[in-house]
C-alpha positions in Angstrom: 0.0 0.0 0.0 1.4 3.4 -1.0 1.7 6.3 1.3 -0.8 8.2 -0.8 -3.4 5.4 -0.6 -2.9 5.0 3.2 -3.3 8.8 3.6 -6.5 8.7 1.5 -7.9 5.9 3.5 -7.1 7.6 6.8 -8.8 10.8 5.6 -11.9 8.8 4.6 -12.2 7.5 8.2 -12.0 10.9 9.8 -15.3 12.3 10.9 -16.6 14.6 8.2 -17.4 18.2 9.0 -18.3 19.5 5.5 -17.0 16.9 3.1 -19.6 15.0 1.2 -19.4 11.3 0.8 -19.3 8.3 3.0 -18.0 7.6 6.4 -18.5 8.9 10.0 -20.0 12.3 10.6 -18.5 14.7 13.1 -20.7 16.0 15.9 -19.3 19.4 14.8 -20.5 19.0 11.2 -21.9 22.1 9.6 -25.5 21.0 9.8 -25.1 20.2 13.5 -23.4 23.6 14.1 -26.5 25.3 12.6 -28.7 23.2 14.9 -26.6 24.2 17.9 -26.9 27.9 16.9 -30.7 27.5 16.6 -30.8 26.3 20.2 -28.7 29.3 21.3 -31.3 31.5 19.6 -33.8 30.5 22.2 -32.4 32.5 25.2 -31.6 35.4 22.8 -35.2 35.5 21.7 -36.5 35.5 25.3 -34.0 38.3 26.2 -35.2 40.4 23.2 -38.9 40.0 24.2 -38.1 40.9 27.8 -36.1 43.9 26.8 -39.1 45.1 24.6 -41.5 44.7 27.6 -44.5 44.6 25.3 -43.7 48.0 23.8 -43.5 46.7 20.2 -40.4 48.7 19.6 -37.0 47.9 18.1 -36.4 45.0 20.4 -39.6 43.4 19.1 -38.1 43.6 15.6 -35.0 41.9 16.9 -37.0 39.1 18.5 -38.9 38.6 15.2 -35.7 38.5 13.2 -34.1 35.9 15.6 -37.2 33.7 15.3 -37.4 34.0 11.5 -33.7 33.3 11.0 -33.8 30.4 13.5 -36.8 28.8 11.8 -35.3 29.3 8.3 -32.1 27.6 9.4 -34.0 24.4 9.9 -34.5 24.1 6.2 -30.8 25.0 5.6 -29.3 22.4 7.9 -31.7 19.7 6.7 -30.8 20.4 3.1 -27.0 20.3 3.8 -27.3 17.1 5.9 -29.2 15.3 3.1 -27.3 16.7 0.1 -23.9 16.1 1.5 -24.7 12.9 3.4 -24.0 14.5 6.7 -26.9 12.9 8.5 -25.9 12.0 12.1 -27.5 10.6 15.2 -26.8 13.9 17.0 -28.6 15.8 14.3 -31.6 13.4 14.3 -31.9 13.9 18.1 -31.2 17.7 18.4 -32.9 19.0 15.2 -36.5 18.4 16.4 -35.6 19.5 19.9 -34.3 22.8 18.5 -37.4 23.3 16.5 -39.8 22.6 19.4 -37.7 24.7 21.7 -37.8 27.9 19.5 -41.5 27.5 18.6 -42.6 26.5 22.1 -40.6 29.2 23.8 -42.1 31.8 21.4 -45.7 30.7 22.2 -45.0 30.7 26.0 -43.5 34.2 25.8 -46.5 35.5 23.7 -48.8 34.1 26.3 -46.9 35.7 29.1 -47.2 39.0 27.3 -50.9 38.4 27.0 -50.9 38.3 23.2 -51.8 34.6 22.8 -54.3 32.7 24.9 -52.7 30.2 27.3 -55.2 27.5 26.1 -53.9 27.8 22.5 -50.3 27.5 23.7 -51.2 24.5 26.0 -53.0 22.6 23.2 -50.2 23.0 20.7 -47.4 22.2 23.2 -49.2 19.1 24.5 -49.6 17.9 20.9 -46.0 18.6 19.9 -44.5 17.1 23.1 -46.8 14.2 23.1 -46.0 13.2 19.5 -42.3 13.8 20.0 -42.2 11.6 23.1 -44.3 8.9 21.4 -41.9 8.9 18.4 -38.9 8.5 20.7 -40.6 5.6 22.5 -41.8 3.9 19.2 -38.5 4.6 17.3 -37.0 1.2 18.2 -40.0 -0.6 16.7 -41.3 1.5 13.9 -40.5 4.7 11.9 -43.4 6.6 10.4 -42.6 9.1 7.7 -43.9 12.7 8.3 -47.1 13.3 6.4 -48.0 16.3 4.3 -50.2 17.5 7.1 -47.3 17.6 9.5 -45.2 19.6 7.0 -48.0 22.0 6.3 -48.5 22.4 10.0 -44.8 23.4 10.5 -45.0 26.0 7.7 -48.2 27.6 9.0 -46.9 27.6 12.6 -43.8 29.4 11.4 -45.9 32.0 9.5 -48.3 32.5 12.4 -45.6 33.0 15.0 -43.6 35.3 12.6 -46.7 37.5 12.1 -47.4 37.4 15.9 -43.9 38.6 16.7 -43.6 41.3 14.0 -45.1 44.6 15.3 -47.1 45.0 12.2 -50.4 46.2 13.8 -48.5 49.3 15.0 -47.1 49.8 11.5 -50.0 48.8 9.3 -53.1 49.1 11.5 -55.3 47.1 13.8 -56.6 44.9 10.9 -53.3 43.0 11.2 -54.6 41.5 14.5 -57.3 39.8 12.5 -54.7 38.4 10.1 -52.6 37.2 13.0 -55.7 35.5 14.5 -56.6 33.7 11.3 -53.1 32.3 10.8 -52.8 31.3 14.5 -56.2 29.6 14.2 -55.1 27.7 11.1 -51.9 26.7 12.9 -53.9 25.4 15.9 -56.3 23.4 13.7 -53.5 21.9 11.6 -51.5 21.0 14.7 -54.3 19.0 16.2 -55.3 17.5 12.9 -51.8 16.4 11.9 -51.2 14.9 15.3 -54.4 12.8 15.1 -53.6 11.9 11.5 -50.1 10.7 12.5 -51.6 8.3 15.1 -54.3 7.1 12.7 -51.6 6.3 10.1 -49.5 4.5 12.7 -52.2 2.3 14.3 -55.0 2.0 11.8 -53.6 2.4 8.3 -50.4 0.6 9.2 -48.1 3.0 7.2 -45.0 1.7 9.0 -41.5 1.2 7.7 -38.6 -0.6 9.2 -36.5 1.3 11.7 -33.4 0.9 9.6 -35.0 2.5 6.5 -33.6 5.7 5.2 -35.1 8.7 7.1 -34.5 12.5 6.9 -32.4 14.2 9.5 
């Protein structure tokens, strides 16, 4: 074996941070780093909302920007992980946690500020946490691909929370409150419906795949 071949084989066995291909993936891969950053956005978002103190001023814009960038980063790290084969167990574990953390924290903070009814926050959080815990428990036995309803729910939730954070009523008028209410209502309905649909597909329609089948990050 030549030195060049040995060096090439050694390089292929090093955990990959950015390099596409086969072999182990580093816990510090670029997609994972984006996920870590999204988790760090959570305390930054809380701090911005506390600094704003319900005044809908400049700090409210900062909070909205943190949320929007954080939510958008989910699509970025997912794309990089799949396109460069950088899917890792760490990413599979932390990616949904990061998503739930930033959306859940945003809803709780909006409820604390009196802008979102607590019952809405409670229903959505119970559904999200319940399905997440159920998936973790059932992961050893089955893997159920995400349905279209779940993906649509995620998009509408992101839009609803973005609109709720942006101080648009002060800028465009009180009619924006109605727009926010419509989007949040749609997010609530889709959240409950997609959760029920997930369980129906798992237990009644038997749409199960083997745990070792390929799955997204």
